[in-house]
N, C-alpha and C positions, 0 to 999 in steps of 0.2 A: 575836737574841743578839749580843753583842759579838764582834769578831773574835777568833780563837784567840790572837793575840799581844797582845791588849789586857790589860794588868794590871788587877787590881781597883782599885788606887789608883796613880795616876801623879803624880809630883811635877811642879810647875810648872817646875822646873829642867831637866826633860827637853827643854823647848823650846830650851835653850841648849847641847844636846849638839852634837858636831861635825857631825852630820847636819843639824841644823835651825838652827844658829847664824846663818847668813847670812840666811835668811828671817825669823827672829825679830828680828834687828837692823833689817832693812828695815821690818818691820811696826811696830816700836817707834819708829823715827825719824819715820815718816810721821805716826803718831798724836801723837807728842810735839809736832811742829810745829803741828798743828791745835789740840791741847789748850792748849799754852802761850799761843798767840795768843788763844784764847778768854778766858782769865782775865786776860791783860794788858789786853784791850779792856774787859772788864767793870769792871776797877779804874779805868781812866783816863777812861771816858766822862763821868762827872760833871764832871771837869776840862775835857774837850773842850768841853762845852756852856757852861761858865763862860767859857772863853777865846774861842771863836768863835761862840757862840750855837747856835741850832737845837734847843732843847728839844722843840718839837713833832715833830721828826724823830728823837727818841731811839730809838724802837722800830724805825725804818727801818734803823738800823745793824745790827741782828740780822736783820731781815726780808730785806733785800737779800742779805746774806751767805748765809743758809741757802737762799734761793730759788736763787741761783747755784750753791750746792753741790748742790741737787737736779739741776740741769742737768749738773753735773760727774759725778754718780753715774749719770745716764742715759747720758751719753757713754761710760762704761765698758761699759755693757750693749750698746750698739749701735755701738761703735767698729769701724772697718774691720779685717778679719781680719789684715791685714799689720801692724797697729800692736800690738806686743807689750805685755805688762803693764809690762815694764821701761821701754820708751820712754814709755808713758803716764804712768808715775810721774815721769819727768823733765819732761814737759810740765806736769803738775800742780804740781811744785815751782817751775818757772820762773814760772808764772802767780801762784802764791802770793807769790813774791818781788816781781813787778811790782806787785801790788796793795798790798803792804806799803809799797813805795816811794811810790806815789801817796798813800796815807794820811799818810805822814810829811811830805810836802810840801804837803798840802792847805791852802789859805787859807780855805776855807769848808766848812760841813757837807756841802753838795752834792758837793764834790770828795771828801770823806771817804767818802761813800756810793758814789761811783764806784769808789774804790779797794777798798772792801769787797766790791763785786760781783765784781771781778776776783779778789780773794783767795778769795772763796767758791767760785768755779768750781774753782780749783786745789785748795782744801781738800776739795771734794766728791770729786774724783778720788782724792786720797790716802786718804780715809777708806774709800771703796768698795773700793779695791784691797786695803785691810787685810782686809776680809771675804772677798774673792776669794782672797787668798793662803792664808787659813786652810784653805779646802777643797782647794786645789791642793797645798800643800806639807806638810801635816801628815796623819798617819793619823787615822782617825775617832775613835779613843779619846783623841786630843789636842785635838779641836775645842773642847771646853768649857774646857780649860786655856788654849788660845790666846785664847779670848774673855776669860778672866780676865786674861791679860796685857794685853789691850786696855784693860781697866778699870784695871789697875795703873798703866799709863802715865798715864792721866788722873789717878789719885791723886797720883803724883809731881808732875804738872804743877800741882796745886793749890797747891804751895808755890813753884814756880819762877815761874809766871805772875803771881800777886799781888805777889810781891817785885819783879819787874821793873816792873809797873805802878805800884806804890806809890812806887818810887824816882823815877819820872818824872811824878808826879801834880801837881807844882806848876807853876802858870803855863802857859807854852807848852812846857814840857819833855816833855809827852805825845807830841810828835812823835818824840822819840828812842826812845820805847817801840816804835813801829812800825819805826823804822830799825834797832833792835837785832835785830829778827826777820829782816830782809832777808838777812843772810849765811847763816842757817840754811836757807834755802830753795834757796842756790847750786844730733709731734708734741707737745713740752713747751710750746708756746705757750699752750695753755689753762691748763695748770697754773701757768705763770708769771703769766698774766693774773689768775687767781683769787687768788694770793698778793698781787700788787701792788694789786689792787682793795681788799683788806682794809687794806693799809697806807695807801692814799689815804684810806680812811675814817677812819683814826686822825688824819689831819691836816686833814680837812675842817672848816671853821668851823661849818657848820650841821649840827645833829643829824640832821635829816631826810636830808640828803645822806649822812651816815655810814651810816644804816640802809640806804639804797638801794644803796650801794656794797657793803655786806656781803651783801645779797640777791643782787647781781650776782655776787659771788664764789661764793656757793653754787650759782648756776646754772652758773657756769663749771666748778665741781667736778663737778656732775651731767653736764655735757656731756663732761668728760674721762672719767668712768667709762663713759659710753655709747660713746664712741669707742674706749676701751681694750678693751671687751668684743668689739668687732667688727673691730678692726684686725689686719692681718697682722703688722705690726711693733709689738709691744706693749712697754710699760714693765715690767710685772709678769709673772710666770709664769702659766700657765693656772690659772684659778680665783682669781686674786689679788684680783679685785674682786667676787666673788660670795660674799655673806655665808654662804650655806649650805655653803660649802667651808671646811674648817678653816684652810687657809693664808691665806684672806682675813681670818679672825678673828684670826689671829696678827698679821698686818700691822696690823689695826685696833687691837689692843691696843698695839702699838709706837707707832702714831701718837698715841693718846690719852695714853699715859704721857709721851711727850716734849712734847706740846702743853701738858699740865698743868705740867711741870717748867720750861717756858720763862718762867713768871712770874718766875723768878729774875733776869731781866735788869734789873728795877727794884729789886732788893734793895739794891745799893750806893747807889742814889739815896736810898731811904728811910732807910738807915742813916746817911748823911751829913747828911740834911736834917731828920730827925725825932729822931735819937738822938745827933747831934753826934759821930759816929764818924769818925776820920781816914781818908783814902782807903786807906792801906796796910792798916789793920785791916779796913775794909769789904771789901777784896779777899780777905783771908783768910777772913772769915766767909762770903761767898758761895761760896768754894771748898769749904766744908764739904759742899756738894751733891755734888761729885765725890768727895770723901773718903768720904762715906757710901756712895755707889755702889760704890766700890772695896772698902770694908770688907765689905759684904754679898756682893759677888761672890766674894770669897775664902771666906767662911763657907759659902756654899751651892753651891760649884762641884762638890762630889762627890755631890750629891743625885741620886737615880734615880727613875724611874717616877712614881708618884702624888705623891711628895714634890716633884717638880719643878713639877707643876701647882699644888699647894698653896702653893708658894713664890711663884709668879707672882701668885696671888690675894691672898695676904697682903701682898705688896709693893704692889700697886695700892691696897689699902685703907689701908695705912700712909701712902702718898703723899698720898692724899686728905685724911686726917685732919690730917696735918702742915700742908699748905697751908691748909686751912680755919682752923686755929688761929692761923696767922700774921696773920689779920685782927684778932685781939684782942691780939697781942703786938707784932709788928713795925709794924703800921699804927696807931701811937698816938704822940702827942708825948711825947718823953722827953728834953728838952733837957739834963738833968743827967747823962744816960748811966747811969741806974740799972742796976747790974750784974745784978740778978735778972731784970729785964725783958729785957736783952740776952742773958743766959744762956738764958732760956727760948726766945727767938727763934732763937738759934744752934742749940739742940738740935733744934728743929723743922726748921730748914734742913738740918741733917745728916740728919734723918729722911726728908725729901723724897727725897734721893739714895739713902739706904739702901733705901727702898721700891722704887725702880726697879731697883737692883742685885740685889735678891732674885729678880727675874724675868727680867732682860734676857738673860743668857747662855742661859737655858732657852728663851726665845722664839727666839733665834738658832738653837739646836739644832733646834727644831721646824721652822723654815723650811728648814734644810739637809736635813731628812729628808722633808718633805712635798713638796718640789719634784720634778718629774719629772727623770730623768737628763739629758735633753737641754736642760734649762732651769736647770741649777745656777748658771751665770753670771748669768743674769737674776734668779734668786732672791736671790743674794748682793748684787747691785746694788740690788735692791728693799729690802733691809734699810736701806741708807743713804738710799734715796729716802724711805722712810717716816719715818726718823729726822729727816731734814732737812725733810721736808714738815710733820711735826708741830711741829718747832721754828719753822718759818716762820709757820705759822698761829697758833701760840701767841704768837709775838712780835708779829705784826700785830694780833691780837685784844687783846692786852694794851695796845697803843697806843690802840686804839679805846676800851677801858674806862677807862683812866686819864685820857685827854684829854677824856672825856665826863663824868667824875665828880669833877672838881675840880683836877686837876693844873695846868691852865692858867688856869682861872677858878673859884674865886677865887685859886688858886695859893698859894704860901707854905706854912706849916706846916699850916694848916687844910685847904687843898686837897690836900696830899700825904697827910694822914691819911685823908681821905675816899676818895681814889683808891685807896690801898692796901687799905682795907677792902673795897671793891667788887672789886678785882682778885683778892685771895686767896679771898674767899668764892665767886666765880664759877669760879675756876680749880680748885677742888676737884672740880668736876663731871666733867671729862674723865677723871680717875683712877677715878671711880666706874664710868664706862662701860668703862674698861679692865678693871676687875674683873669686870664682867658678861661681857665677851668671854672672859676667862681661864677663867671658870667652865665654859664649854662646850668647852674645848679637849680633844683626845684625848691619851692618853699617847704620848710619843715612842717610835718603834720601838726605838731604841737606848737602853739604860739602864734597861729594864724588868726586867732580870734582874740579880741580883747574882752575882759570880763566886764 
C-alpha cells in the first residue's frame, strides 16, 4: 500500500516545492550537462571526421564515453564512506570539464577519444548521482515523478544540444562546441576489457579478427558475471546477475532497451550522407529519440500495477518495430531529400525513444523496490551501470556491423545504405529480448492499489 500521506495523483511541480527545490535543481543540472553534451556530440561528429579524419573510429566516440561512464557509476557504488554525494558531484563535474577541454583542443581523433573517456567518467558519476538522489531526497510517492523529471530534462536538451552542435558544425568550428560546454561543468577491469574488445573489433581490418574479438568480449562478460556472483564487493545488488531473480531480469531489460537504442549514433551520418540533410537538421532529427522518450514518460507516469508491466512490454515491442523499419526508410539513398521518406524515418526515430520511455520509469521503480534495504545505493548505481553498459555494447557492436557491411568498403552512398540496412535490421533484436524479459516481471509492490 502507498504511504498514508501519498496523494492519489501528485503533480510534477511538487518536486519544485520549497522542501524539494534544492535537490530538484541539483538533479536537473547534472542531467542537463550530460544530456546537452550527448546531442552536441551527435550533431557535430560527422563534421569532426570530415575535418580530422577517423571514420573507422566513429563508434569509439560513444563506446569510450559510455565505458568510462560505467566506471563512474561503479565509483558511486563503492566510493569511500567519507566521500559525500555532494563532493562526488563536484568531482564528476570537474572531470567532465577537463574532458570537454581535451576534446576542444584535440588535433586528432585519438585525442578526441581520450577527452571523451575523461568526459564519460565525469558524466557517469553525475547520472548515477541523479538516481541516488531520487531515493534519498524524495518520498516514495514522488519517485516516479522524479524519474519523469529526469526524462523531461533530456527532452529539453533535445533542442539545446542540436542547436549548439549545428551552430558549430562547419569546418573546424566543432571545437567550439566542446569549449562551450566547459563553463557549465565549473573489479571493472573485465567489464572495460569486454567493451573495448568489441570496439577493437569494429576497427579491425580482417573480418576473422573482428569475430574473434567479439567472442573474446563475450568470454569477458561471462567471466565478469562469474566473478560478480562470488565477489564480496559486488557491482550489482544480490541477485542482480541471476536470471531466475526478478531484479536481474529488470536489469536485463534495461540493458537490451539501451543497447538497441544506441544504433542512433549513426543516424546523423546516414541523414547527412544518404538524404543530404544539413548538420543542424540532422541533429534535431536524432534528438527526436529523446523527445519521444520524454513524451511517453509523461503520458505513462501515473500508471499503476499491471498497467506498468504492460507499458514496459508495449514499449519494448514498439522500439523493436521502429528500429527494424528504419532499415527500409533511413537506410536508403535519397539525394533529393524526399520529404515523405524523411518524415517516415523521423516518425520511426521518435517511436524508438517513445517505446523506451513507455517502460523506463517503471523499470526504475521495480529496481528501487526489489533491492534489499541495505543495498539501495548499489541498486541505484546499477541502473546507470546497465544503462551505460547497454549503450557501450550497442555502440561497439554498431561499429562492428557498419564497418563489416559496407561503410568503409565500398564506402560512399552504396556502402552507407548497405551498412544502415544491416545495422537497423540486427538492432531490432535486442528490443525483442527486452520484451521477453518484461513479460516475466512481477508487479511492483508500490502502485498496485489505487487510492
